[in-house]
ZADO-1210 file (C-alpha; in nm, 4 decimals, padded with zeros to 6 digits):
<atoms>
<atom x="08.3107" y="11.4526" z="07.6358" code="MET" pos="1"/>
<atom x="08.2771" y="11.3153" z="07.9969" code="GLN" pos="2"/>
<atom x="08.4964" y="11.4631" z="08.2971" code="HIS" pos="3"/>
<atom x="08.5731" y="11.3474" z="08.6415" code="TRP" pos="4"/>
<atom x="08.5383" y="11.6411" z="08.9011" code="GLN" pos="5"/>
<atom x="08.7590" y="11.5694" z="09.1967" code="THR" pos="6"/>
<atom x="08.8410" y="11.7676" z="09.5259" code="SER" pos="7"/>
<atom x="09.1411" y="11.9462" z="09.3339" code="ARG" pos="8"/>
<atom x="09.1196" y="11.8105" z="08.9518" code="PHE" pos="9"/>
<atom x="08.8721" y="11.8082" z="08.6794" code="LEU" pos="10"/>
<atom x="09.0053" y="11.5310" z="08.5018" code="LEU" pos="11"/>
<atom x="08.9479" y="11.5179" z="08.1301" code="GLY" pos="12"/>
<atom x="08.8567" y="11.1386" z="07.9982" code="LEU" pos="13"/>
<atom x="08.8796" y="11.2256" z="07.6220" code="GLU" pos="14"/>
<atom x="09.2038" y="10.9916" z="07.6803" code="ARG" pos="15"/>
<atom x="09.1961" y="10.6716" z="07.9193" code="PRO" pos="16"/>
<atom x="09.3631" y="10.7529" z="08.2507" code="LEU" pos="17"/>
<atom x="09.5536" y="10.4948" z="08.4265" code="VAL" pos="18"/>
<atom x="09.5291" y="10.4714" z="08.8100" code="MET" pos="19"/>
<atom x="09.8343" y="10.3486" z="08.9814" code="GLY" pos="20"/>
<atom x="09.7979" y="10.0987" z="09.2648" code="ILE" pos="21"/>
<atom x="09.9577" y="10.1972" z="09.6074" code="VAL" pos="22"/>
<atom x="09.8820" y="09.9123" z="09.8649" code="ASN" pos="23"/>
<atom x="09.9875" y="09.9997" z="10.2111" code="VAL" pos="24"/>
<atom x="09.9473" y="09.6518" z="10.3608" code="THR" pos="25"/>
<atom x="10.1009" y="09.3447" z="10.4414" code="PRO" pos="26"/>
<atom x="09.8390" y="09.0899" z="10.2749" code="ASP" pos="27"/>
<atom x="09.7226" y="09.2336" z="09.9646" code="SER" pos="28"/>
<atom x="09.6847" y="08.9368" z="09.7003" code="PHE" pos="29"/>
<atom x="09.9616" y="09.0689" z="09.4744" code="SER" pos="30"/>
<atom x="10.2024" y="09.3147" z="09.6417" code="ASP" pos="31"/>
<atom x="10.1290" y="09.2778" z="10.0094" code="GLY" pos="32"/>
<atom x="10.4339" y="09.3722" z="10.2341" code="GLY" pos="33"/>
<atom x="10.6321" y="09.5572" z="09.9522" code="ARG" pos="34"/>
<atom x="10.5237" y="09.9028" z="10.0437" code="HIS" pos="35"/>
<atom x="10.3802" y="09.8814" z="10.4101" code="ASP" pos="36"/>
<atom x="10.5806" y="10.1817" z="10.5491" code="SER" pos="37"/>
<atom x="10.6088" y="10.5379" z="10.4604" code="LEU" pos="38"/>
<atom x="10.9525" y="10.5507" z="10.2699" code="ALA" pos="39"/>
<atom x="10.9005" y="10.2731" z="10.0270" code="PRO" pos="40"/>
<atom x="10.5138" y="10.3689" z="09.9563" code="ALA" pos="41"/>
<atom x="10.6186" y="10.6924" z="09.8851" code="LEU" pos="42"/>
<atom x="10.8877" y="10.5917" z="09.6700" code="ALA" pos="43"/>
<atom x="10.6452" y="10.3651" z="09.5129" code="HIS" pos="44"/>
<atom x="10.4209" y="10.6515" z="09.4248" code="CYS" pos="45"/>
<atom x="10.6967" y="10.8356" z="09.3064" code="GLU" pos="46"/>
<atom x="10.7965" y="10.5622" z="09.0471" code="GLN" pos="47"/>
<atom x="10.4262" y="10.5030" z="08.9312" code="LEU" pos="48"/>
<atom x="10.4031" y="10.8834" z="08.8255" code="LEU" pos="49"/>
<atom x="10.7279" y="10.8061" z="08.6497" code="LYS" pos="50"/>
<atom x="10.6066" y="10.5251" z="08.4713" code="ASP" pos="51"/>
<atom x="10.3208" y="10.7391" z="08.3474" code="GLY" pos="52"/>
<atom x="10.0286" y="10.6958" z="08.6154" code="ALA" pos="53"/>
<atom x="09.7828" y="10.9673" z="08.6107" code="HIS" pos="54"/>
<atom x="09.5944" y="10.8798" z="08.9662" code="ILE" pos="55"/>
<atom x="09.7360" y="10.7192" z="09.2704" code="LEU" pos="56"/>
<atom x="09.4991" y="10.4793" z="09.4402" code="ASP" pos="57"/>
<atom x="09.6060" y="10.4335" z="09.8086" code="ILE" pos="58"/>
<atom x="09.4726" y="10.1575" z="10.0094" code="GLY" pos="59"/>
<atom x="09.5347" y="10.0146" z="10.3756" code="GLY" pos="60"/>
<atom x="09.3036" y="09.7397" z="10.3798" code="GLU" pos="61"/>
<atom x="09.3187" y="09.4169" z="10.1665" code="SER" pos="62"/>
<atom x="09.0007" y="09.3246" z="10.0124" code="THR" pos="63"/>
<atom x="09.1349" y="08.9796" z="09.8263" code="ARG" pos="64"/>
<atom x="08.9114" y="08.6955" z="09.9220" code="PRO" pos="65"/>
<atom x="08.8982" y="08.5732" z="10.2765" code="GLY" pos="66"/>
<atom x="09.0970" y="08.8793" z="10.3872" code="SER" pos="67"/>
<atom x="09.0395" y="08.9656" z="10.7606" code="PRO" pos="68"/>
<atom x="08.9251" y="09.2927" z="10.8332" code="ALA" pos="69"/>
<atom x="09.1498" y="09.5542" z="10.9420" code="VAL" pos="70"/>
<atom x="09.0501" y="09.7966" z="11.2566" code="GLY" pos="71"/>
<atom x="09.0011" y="10.1531" z="11.2113" code="LEU" pos="72"/>
<atom x="09.3116" y="10.2939" z="11.3936" code="GLN" pos="73"/>
<atom x="09.5462" y="10.0504" z="11.2154" code="GLU" pos="74"/>
<atom x="09.3767" y="10.1622" z="10.8913" code="GLU" pos="75"/>
<atom x="09.4354" y="10.5367" z="10.9660" code="LEU" pos="76"/>
<atom x="09.8032" y="10.4568" z="11.0634" code="ALA" pos="77"/>
<atom x="09.8838" y="10.3031" z="10.7390" code="ARG" pos="78"/>
<atom x="09.7314" y="10.5522" z="10.5248" code="VAL" pos="79"/>
<atom x="09.7349" y="10.8750" z="10.6487" code="LEU" pos="80"/>
<atom x="10.1358" y="10.9233" z="10.6782" code="PRO" pos="81"/>
<atom x="10.1205" y="10.8532" z="10.2999" code="LEU" pos="82"/>
<atom x="09.8311" y="11.0484" z="10.2009" code="VAL" pos="83"/>
<atom x="09.9752" y="11.3431" z="10.3782" code="ARG" pos="84"/>
<atom x="10.3022" y="11.3341" z="10.1287" code="GLU" pos="85"/>
<atom x="10.1061" y="11.1883" z="09.8167" code="ALA" pos="86"/>
<atom x="09.8994" y="11.4977" z="09.8003" code="VAL" pos="87"/>
<atom x="10.1939" y="11.7104" z="09.7426" code="LYS" pos="88"/>
<atom x="10.2965" y="11.5472" z="09.4057" code="LEU" pos="89"/>
<atom x="10.0706" y="11.7174" z="09.1831" code="GLY" pos="90"/>
<atom x="09.7998" y="11.4463" z="09.0544" code="VAL" pos="91"/>
<atom x="09.4720" y="11.3247" z="09.1902" code="PRO" pos="92"/>
<atom x="09.5045" y="11.0923" z="09.5183" code="VAL" pos="93"/>
<atom x="09.2218" y="10.8410" z="09.5615" code="SER" pos="94"/>
<atom x="09.2126" y="10.6363" z="09.8607" code="VAL" pos="95"/>
<atom x="09.0578" y="10.2807" z="09.8797" code="ASP" pos="96"/>
<atom x="08.8312" y="10.2775" z="10.1961" code="THR" pos="97"/>
<atom x="08.4745" y="10.1874" z="10.3098" code="TYR" pos="98"/>
<atom x="08.5190" y="10.3240" z="10.6515" code="LYS" pos="99"/>
<atom x="08.3452" y="10.6596" z="10.7096" code="THR" pos="100"/>
<atom x="08.6199" y="10.7937" z="10.9532" code="GLU" pos="101"/>
<atom x="08.8995" y="10.7006" z="10.7061" code="VAL" pos="102"/>
<atom x="08.7005" y="10.8877" z="10.4393" code="MET" pos="103"/>
<atom x="08.6719" y="11.2110" z="10.6322" code="GLN" pos="104"/>
<atom x="09.0231" y="11.2142" z="10.7570" code="ALA" pos="105"/>
<atom x="09.1933" y="11.1429" z="10.4006" code="VAL" pos="106"/>
<atom x="08.9519" y="11.4274" z="10.2628" code="LEU" pos="107"/>
<atom x="09.0558" y="11.6683" z="10.5491" code="ASP" pos="108"/>
<atom x="09.4044" y="11.5831" z="10.4530" code="LEU" pos="109"/>
<atom x="09.3354" y="11.6932" z="10.0748" code="GLY" pos="110"/>
<atom x="09.2784" y="11.3387" z="09.9089" code="ALA" pos="111"/>
<atom x="09.0799" y="11.4009" z="09.5734" code="ASP" pos="112"/>
<atom x="08.8777" y="11.0486" z="09.5358" code="ILE" pos="113"/>
<atom x="08.7054" y="10.8137" z="09.7430" code="ILE" pos="114"/>
<atom x="08.7104" y="10.4753" z="09.5830" code="ASN" pos="115"/>
<atom x="08.4825" y="10.2370" z="09.7948" code="ASP" pos="116"/>
<atom x="08.4063" y="09.8687" z="09.7192" code="ILE" pos="117"/>
<atom x="08.0994" y="09.9112" z="09.9257" code="TRP" pos="118"/>
<atom x="07.9833" y="10.1763" z="09.7163" code="ALA" pos="119"/>
<atom x="07.9095" y="10.4018" z="10.0303" code="LEU" pos="120"/>
<atom x="07.6657" y="10.1660" z="10.1964" code="ARG" pos="121"/>
<atom x="07.8671" y="10.1769" z="10.5199" code="GLN" pos="122"/>
<atom x="07.6508" y="10.4014" z="10.7541" code="PRO" pos="123"/>
<atom x="07.7185" y="10.7418" z="10.7017" code="GLY" pos="124"/>
<atom x="07.9571" y="10.7005" z="10.4156" code="ALA" pos="125"/>
<atom x="07.7396" y="10.8639" z="10.1732" code="ALA" pos="126"/>
<atom x="07.7017" y="11.1622" z="10.3757" code="GLN" pos="127"/>
<atom x="08.0702" y="11.2346" z="10.4301" code="VAL" pos="128"/>
<atom x="08.0803" y="11.2256" z="10.0461" code="VAL" pos="129"/>
<atom x="07.7721" y="11.4408" z="10.0052" code="ALA" pos="130"/>
<atom x="07.9312" y="11.6902" z="10.2350" code="GLY" pos="131"/>
<atom x="08.2389" y="11.7444" z="10.0717" code="HIS" pos="132"/>
<atom x="08.2342" y="12.0299" z="09.8012" code="ALA" pos="133"/>
<atom x="08.3450" y="11.8139" z="09.5053" code="GLN" pos="134"/>
<atom x="08.5784" y="11.5226" z="09.5916" code="CYS" pos="135"/>
<atom x="08.5224" y="11.2318" z="09.3284" code="GLY" pos="136"/>
<atom x="08.3797" y="10.9075" z="09.4261" code="VAL" pos="137"/>
<atom x="08.4031" y="10.5343" z="09.2756" code="CYS" pos="138"/>
<atom x="08.0861" y="10.3225" z="09.3358" code="LEU" pos="139"/>
<atom x="08.1989" y="09.9594" z="09.3013" code="MET" pos="140"/>
<atom x="07.9790" y="09.6546" z="09.3072" code="HIS" pos="141"/>
<atom x="08.0566" y="09.3730" z="09.5267" code="MET" pos="142"/>
<atom x="07.8670" y="09.0856" z="09.6050" code="HIS" pos="143"/>
<atom x="07.8773" y="08.9217" z="09.9603" code="SER" pos="144"/>
<atom x="08.1756" y="09.0650" z="10.1751" code="VAL" pos="145"/>
<atom x="08.5574" y="08.9594" z="10.0951" code="PRO" pos="146"/>
<atom x="08.5628" y="08.7395" z="10.3955" code="GLN" pos="147"/>
<atom x="08.3066" y="08.4825" z="10.2294" code="SER" pos="148"/>
<atom x="08.2717" y="08.6216" z="09.8799" code="MET" pos="149"/>
<atom x="08.4650" y="08.3314" z="09.7156" code="HIS" pos="150"/>
<atom x="08.2457" y="08.0782" z="09.8835" code="GLN" pos="151"/>
<atom x="07.8962" y="08.2902" z="09.8261" code="ASP" pos="152"/>
<atom x="07.9315" y="08.3546" z="09.4650" code="GLN" pos="153"/>
<atom x="07.6784" y="08.5551" z="09.2434" code="MET" pos="154"/>
<atom x="07.3867" y="08.3783" z="09.0787" code="GLN" pos="155"/>
<atom x="07.2512" y="08.4518" z="08.7365" code="GLY" pos="156"/>
<atom x="07.3037" y="08.7395" z="08.4952" code="ASP" pos="157"/>
<atom x="07.5849" y="08.9282" z="08.6690" code="ALA" pos="158"/>
<atom x="07.5502" y="09.2206" z="08.3947" code="VAL" pos="159"/>
<atom x="07.1984" y="09.3036" z="08.4660" code="ALA" pos="160"/>
<atom x="07.2379" y="09.2691" z="08.8523" code="GLN" pos="161"/>
<atom x="07.5459" y="09.5030" z="08.8433" code="VAL" pos="162"/>
<atom x="07.3660" y="09.7778" z="08.6060" code="ARG" pos="163"/>
<atom x="07.0883" y="09.7708" z="08.8228" code="ASP" pos="164"/>
<atom x="07.2849" y="09.7954" z="09.1590" code="PHE" pos="165"/>
<atom x="07.5353" y="10.0767" z="09.0215" code="LEU" pos="166"/>
<atom x="07.2527" y="10.2800" z="08.8678" code="ALA" pos="167"/>
<atom x="07.0542" y="10.2843" z="09.2064" code="ALA" pos="168"/>
<atom x="07.3883" y="10.3478" z="09.3676" code="ALA" pos="169"/>
<atom x="07.4665" y="10.6475" z="09.1843" code="ALA" pos="170"/>
<atom x="07.1050" y="10.8186" z="09.1722" code="GLN" pos="171"/>
<atom x="07.1153" y="10.7712" z="09.5304" code="GLY" pos="172"/>
<atom x="07.4059" y="10.9518" z="09.5803" code="LEU" pos="173"/>
<atom x="07.2883" y="11.2473" z="09.3423" code="GLN" pos="174"/>
<atom x="06.9578" y="11.2435" z="09.5446" code="ALA" pos="175"/>
<atom x="07.2158" y="11.3769" z="09.8222" code="LEU" pos="176"/>
<atom x="07.3247" y="11.6395" z="09.6381" code="GLY" pos="177"/>
<atom x="07.6487" y="11.4783" z="09.4432" code="VAL" pos="178"/>
<atom x="07.6791" y="11.6251" z="09.1222" code="ALA" pos="179"/>
<atom x="07.6769" y="11.3587" z="08.8367" code="ARG" pos="180"/>
<atom x="08.0260" y="11.4601" z="08.7386" code="GLY" pos="181"/>
<atom x="08.1704" y="11.3243" z="09.0582" code="ARG" pos="182"/>
<atom x="08.0922" y="11.0016" z="08.9928" code="ILE" pos="183"/>
<atom x="08.2252" y="10.7037" z="08.8460" code="VAL" pos="184"/>
<atom x="08.1309" y="10.3486" z="08.8423" code="LEU" pos="185"/>
<atom x="08.3214" y="09.9942" z="08.8724" code="ASP" pos="186"/>
<atom x="08.1724" y="09.6397" z="08.7797" code="ALA" pos="187"/>
<atom x="08.3921" y="09.5217" z="09.0740" code="GLY" pos="188"/>
<atom x="08.5699" y="09.2382" z="08.8746" code="THR" pos="189"/>
<atom x="08.6447" y="08.9474" z="09.0893" code="GLY" pos="190"/>
<atom x="08.4292" y="09.0502" z="09.3991" code="PHE" pos="191"/>
<atom x="08.1865" y="08.7474" z="09.4763" code="GLY" pos="192"/>
<atom x="08.1625" y="08.6595" z="09.0892" code="LYS" pos="193"/>
<atom x="08.2444" y="08.3704" z="08.8752" code="THR" pos="194"/>
<atom x="08.4918" y="08.3436" z="08.6134" code="VAL" pos="195"/>
<atom x="08.2350" y="08.3195" z="08.3407" code="ALA" pos="196"/>
<atom x="08.0575" y="08.6202" z="08.4859" code="GLN" pos="197"/>
<atom x="08.3653" y="08.8310" z="08.5113" code="ASN" pos="198"/>
<atom x="08.4243" y="08.7855" z="08.1382" code="PHE" pos="199"/>
<atom x="08.0548" y="08.8602" z="08.0846" code="ALA" pos="200"/>
<atom x="08.0958" y="09.1714" z="08.2515" code="LEU" pos="201"/>
<atom x="08.3860" y="09.2487" z="08.0314" code="LEU" pos="202"/>
<atom x="08.1920" y="09.1448" z="07.6783" code="ALA" pos="203"/>
<atom x="07.9133" y="09.3470" z="07.7620" code="ARG" pos="204"/>
<atom x="08.0812" y="09.6414" z="07.9283" code="GLU" pos="205"/>
<atom x="07.8740" y="09.8568" z="07.6950" code="ALA" pos="206"/>
<atom x="07.5777" y="09.8181" z="07.8805" code="GLU" pos="207"/>
<atom x="07.7271" y="09.9446" z="08.1642" code="LEU" pos="208"/>
<atom x="07.8544" y="10.2409" z="07.9905" code="ALA" pos="209"/>
<atom x="07.5257" y="10.3144" z="07.8730" code="ALA" pos="210"/>
<atom x="07.4187" y="10.4434" z="08.2115" code="LEU" pos="211"/>
<atom x="07.6177" y="10.7402" z="08.1275" code="GLY" pos="212"/>
<atom x="07.8644" y="10.7728" z="08.3806" code="TYR" pos="213"/>
<atom x="08.2534" y="10.7010" z="08.3569" code="PRO" pos="214"/>
<atom x="08.3672" y="10.3486" z="08.4088" code="LEU" pos="215"/>
<atom x="08.6677" y="10.2002" z="08.5936" code="LEU" pos="216"/>
<atom x="08.8044" y="09.8911" z="08.5058" code="ALA" pos="217"/>
<atom x="09.0211" y="09.7002" z="08.7845" code="GLY" pos="218"/>
<atom x="09.1383" y="09.3509" z="08.5977" code="TRP" pos="219"/>
<atom x="09.5204" y="09.3842" z="08.6957" code="SER" pos="220"/>
<atom x="09.6243" y="09.0520" z="08.8178" code="ARG" pos="221"/>
<atom x="09.2981" y="08.9115" z="08.9162" code="LYS" pos="222"/>
<atom x="09.2229" y="08.5876" z="08.9808" code="GLY" pos="223"/>
<atom x="09.0217" y="08.5060" z="08.6707" code="SER" pos="224"/>
<atom x="09.3167" y="08.6038" z="08.4848" code="LEU" pos="225"/>
<atom x="09.4966" y="08.3434" z="08.6618" code="GLY" pos="226"/>
<atom x="09.2271" y="08.0699" z="08.5825" code="GLN" pos="227"/>
<atom x="09.2156" y="08.1450" z="08.1800" code="VAL" pos="228"/>
<atom x="09.5855" y="08.1461" z="08.1631" code="THR" pos="229"/>
<atom x="09.7537" y="07.9328" z="08.4425" code="GLY" pos="230"/>
<atom x="09.9931" y="08.1930" z="08.5341" code="LEU" pos="231"/>
<atom x="10.0434" y="08.2530" z="08.9162" code="PRO" pos="232"/>
<atom x="09.9691" y="08.6012" z="09.0158" code="VAL" pos="233"/>
<atom x="10.3370" y="08.7572" z="08.9892" code="GLY" pos="234"/>
<atom x="10.3150" y="08.6499" z="08.6048" code="GLU" pos="235"/>
<atom x="09.9942" y="08.8273" z="08.5162" code="ARG" pos="236"/>
<atom x="10.1338" y="09.1283" z="08.3842" code="MET" pos="237"/>
<atom x="10.0613" y="09.0425" z="07.9941" code="VAL" pos="238"/>
<atom x="09.7179" y="08.9301" z="08.0445" code="PRO" pos="239"/>
<atom x="09.6467" y="09.1956" z="08.3112" code="SER" pos="240"/>
<atom x="09.7386" y="09.4861" z="08.0057" code="VAL" pos="241"/>
<atom x="09.5325" y="09.2816" z="07.7545" code="ALA" pos="242"/>
<atom x="09.2330" y="09.2794" z="07.9810" code="ALA" pos="243"/>
<atom x="09.2871" y="09.6679" z="08.0364" code="ALA" pos="244"/>
<atom x="09.2995" y="09.7247" z="07.6551" code="LEU" pos="245"/>
<atom x="08.9715" y="09.5280" z="07.6174" code="LEU" pos="246"/>
<atom x="08.8293" y="09.7287" z="07.8871" code="SER" pos="247"/>
<atom x="08.9272" y="10.0621" z="07.7353" code="VAL" pos="248"/>
<atom x="08.7936" y="09.9441" z="07.3842" code="GLU" pos="249"/>
<atom x="08.4534" y="09.8776" z="07.5364" code="ARG" pos="250"/>
<atom x="08.4249" y="10.2112" z="07.7116" code="GLY" pos="251"/>
<atom x="08.6251" y="10.2215" z="08.0324" code="ALA" pos="252"/>
<atom x="08.7734" y="10.5512" z="08.0730" code="ARG" pos="253"/>
<atom x="08.9952" y="10.4683" z="08.4011" code="ILE" pos="254"/>
<atom x="09.2090" y="10.1523" z="08.4127" code="VAL" pos="255"/>
<atom x="09.3352" y="10.0706" z="08.7808" code="ARG" pos="256"/>
<atom x="09.6574" y="09.8524" z="08.7682" code="VAL" pos="257"/>
<atom x="09.9832" y="09.7510" z="08.9237" code="HIS" pos="258"/>
<atom x="10.1882" y="09.7584" z="08.5974" code="ASP" pos="259"/>
<atom x="10.1765" y="10.0993" z="08.5125" code="VAL" pos="260"/>
<atom x="10.4504" y="10.1354" z="08.2502" code="ARG" pos="261"/>
<atom x="10.3021" y="09.8583" z="08.0498" code="GLU" pos="262"/>
<atom x="09.9672" y="09.9616" z="08.0513" code="THR" pos="263"/>
<atom x="10.0841" y="10.3207" z="07.9426" code="VAL" pos="264"/>
<atom x="10.2703" y="10.1864" z="07.6497" code="ALA" pos="265"/>
<atom x="09.9955" y="09.9880" z="07.5496" code="ALA" pos="266"/>
<atom x="09.7283" y="10.2394" z="07.5917" code="LEU" pos="267"/>
<atom x="09.9522" y="10.4476" z="07.3751" code="GLN" pos="268"/>
<atom x="09.9833" y="10.2122" z="07.0754" code="VAL" pos="269"/>
<atom x="09.5694" y="10.1889" z="07.1296" code="TRP" pos="270"/>
<atom x="09.5459" y="10.5791" z="07.1216" code="GLN" pos="271"/>
<atom x="09.7753" y="10.6330" z="06.7967" code="ALA" pos="272"/>
<atom x="09.5424" y="10.3384" z="06.6119" code="MET" pos="273"/>
<atom x="09.2566" y="10.5585" z="06.7193" code="ARG" pos="274"/>
<atom x="09.4006" y="10.9077" z="06.6186" code="ASP" pos="275"/>
<atom x="09.4873" y="10.7534" z="06.2935" code="ASN" pos="276"/>
<atom x="09.1393" y="10.6250" z="06.2525" code="GLN" pos="277"/>
<atom x="08.9853" y="10.9497" z="06.3107" code="ALA" pos="278"/>
<atom x="09.2115" y="11.1250" z="06.0545" code="LEU" pos="279"/>
<atom x="09.1423" y="10.8232" z="05.7985" code="ALA" pos="280"/>
<atom x="08.7734" y="10.8986" z="05.8727" code="GLY" pos="281"/>
</atoms>
């Protein structure tokens, strides 16, 4: 059975884990501005844990298509006060960042996981993770950059391209001395991919799971769900939960979501079915 080694926790993945999203930003595509200061952000963390989240994922820069980059000092000011408090809550704390200096700062505060949309391709990022004793890391595939990825989308078979990229990124990190058990992979739903490519990645997720690393799926409230349902971002809870379940059914071990309570409930039903299936077998 797979495990995920993080700074303070060895996470068993025999059952899928729910990562709750905490955006400390004014402009994230779904919940920008709702938790952009310490008190409401910390209250949101506590609510996500009550709702059943296993991991908290804190981010200080929006990566929605077309979003402007955030300066280093601004991201540190947004993220560090919350990380300092969140590490006291008794669950793994992930930080969604690609900046080397932010990675080092949050790891120094006790963060458990670095969740990087750039898959540690920024200068020095891989060395920061490799220099830490055992932090977890999530390597994500992204085509182009957030500022232009909605205009410069991938061409061809996204599954093969994503698989090969993630395999190379993981192998490169291991070559720096990072243990395989610290690494999780994310196909990067919506990051420079067409709607058809996103759903191909979901349908063929087993091809990514075959790489042998745990998979994280991040479908929550994404634009592709809006494209197929016609629902605005604030009304995408049901399709988001459906996508999370489909991802888990196809091999994902962690789902990164906004709607924690509803996703946890759906996964409880899925798990009951699986447990009964095992008993019947």
